[in-house]
N, C-alpha and C positions, 0 to 999 in steps of 0.2 A: 106237370112237368117237375115242380120242385120236389115231388116225392122221390124222384131219381136219387136225390141226396138227403131225403127226409128233413129238408130245410123248413123252418117254420118262422114266420116273422113274429107271430105272437105265441111263443112256446108256452106249454103247460107247466106247472110247478115241477120241480125235479122229482122223478119217481125214486123209490127206495132202490138202492143199488142191488142188483141181482146177485144172488149167492148160488154157487154150485159146488157140489162135491163129486161132480162127474170124474170118473177115472177111466182111462182109455187103454185098450190093449195095446200090445207092441205093434200089431198090424195097423191099427188106427193111427198111432203115432208115426209110423212110417209113411202112411198115406199123407198125413198133414205135412211131414218134412218134405215129401215130394212136391206138394202144392207150394209150399214155402220156396222151394228151389226154382220151381217154374216162375213164380212170381218175381223172385229176385233176379233171375237171369234175363227176364223180359225187360228190356230197357226201352223198347220202342214198339208201338203196335198200331196198325190201322185196320179197320174192318167196317162192316155193316152192322146195324142194330135194329131191333124191333122192340119197342117199348109197350108194354100192356099196362094201363094205369088201373087204379082202384075201381074205377067205374066200368072197366072193360074196354076202354078206348085203346085204339092201337095207332101208334105213329112209328115212323121209321126214319132211318137216315144213316149217316156215316160218322164215325168217331175216330179220334186221333189221340194217341198217348205218347208222351215223351217224358221219361222219368229223369229226375225225381219231380213229382208233384204237378205235372202239366198234362191237361186233357181238354179236348174240345169235342162237343156233340153238336153236329149240324143237322137239324131236323128238316125233312122234306116238306114243301108246301102242301097244304095250306098252313101248316104250323109256322109260327113266326118267332119261335124261340131258339136262342142259342145258349149253350152252357159252356163257359170257359173257365179253366183253372191255370193260373200262371206260376204255381209253385208255393204261393202264399195265400191267395184269396180264390174264391169262386164266385163267379157272377152268373145270374140268370137274366139274359137279356131279351127284351121284347123289341124286335127289329122295327115293327110298325109303330109302336108308341115311343120308340127311342128312350126306353127306360131300362134300368138294371138294377137288381137287388144283389147286394154284396154280402158275402159271408166268409169267415175263416175257413180255410181248407181243413183245419184241424178238427172241425165239427162234422165233417162228412165222412161217412163210413167207407166211401170209395178211396179214402186216403191209404187203405191197406193195398189196393191195387196200384197205387201210385208211389208208394215208398221205394226208395232205391234198393234197400234190402229189407226183408221181413222174416221173422221167425214167428209164425202164427201161434204155435203152441206156447211160446214164452211171452209174446207181446200182445196177445189178444185173449178175450174170455170165450174160449171155445166151449160150446155147450152140447155139440153134437157132431159126430163123424159117422157117415155111412157110406157103403159102396155096394154097387151091383155091376153087372157086365157092361153098363153104359157109362155111369157117372160115378164120381167121388164127390160127395156132398158135405160141405162143412158149414155149420151154423155158429155164427159169432153173435154174442149179445153184449151190449155195452150200455152203460147209463151216463148221460152227459148232464152236467149241471144246467139247470133252467130248461133243458130240452126234454129230458125223461129217457126211458129205456127204448132202444131200437134193437132191431135184428138184421143181420146181413147173412143170407144164405148164398154160398158160392157153389156152383156146380162146374166140375172140370171133367174132361174126357177120362174114362177109366184106363185107357191104353196109353194116351199121350200126355195126360194131365193138362191139356190145353183148356183155357177158359172157354166155357160154353154159355153160361147165363148166370145172372145173379138176381136175387129178390131182396128188396129192402122193405121192412115192415117198420113203419114209423111209429112214434110213441102213442098215436091215437089208434094204431092197429090196422092201418091201411097199407096194403101190398102194392108195390110197383115191381114188375119184373122186367128184365132187359135181357134178351137172347141176342148173341153176337155170332157172326159168320163171316166167311171170306177173310180170315185173319191173315195179315201179312206183317211179319216182323223184320223184314229186310229193308224197308224203306224208312229214312228218317224224315219225319214230317218237317215242313217249313216252320222255323222258330216263331215267325211272326203270327202264326195261327193261334199262339197262346198269349198274345199280348192283350192286356185289359187297359182300355182307355178310362182312366178314373175321372176325366174331366168332361168328356163329350156327352155322357149321359146323366140324366137326372137320377139321383139315388133316392 
């Protein structure tokens, strides 16, 4: 489940920063701008998700986003994991063991989805943009100190630019894909859903 955020308690040494000389066409830049506008205008979102892990395992559940910086992933049983971000930190909580691992939100690639406003072309390292009749796909690569190089591939609807799925490739090369559906941006999630109890669980 941690691969959802490419979080690693024992990170590898920092990888050499990626360099790219990719130049984009005006059409590609326009597509990226439309994705940025969609993400910036989306201030709240509720939906279902299916997550496929590096080993092919599938889990599903419901997610809730309240920008800036707040998200909750509730996994259906038998999974016992919850993931919550409160705007500053992200926790991966094991309900059965009553433990949680804590990480800075700034180290997670999903912060791009949770930023109040985002200009992907200016604020991220985009290495690929492609489009067909179904999807607009944007690939972002970044290098974090002590963590290494990871990739985030976002797929949006070609007609409505709605978020459809993302794939995170962690620094070890493992892919985790999350497909979302039944999206609703009209309901404001309960703020209590994003609270992290920093004292109740052993870290």
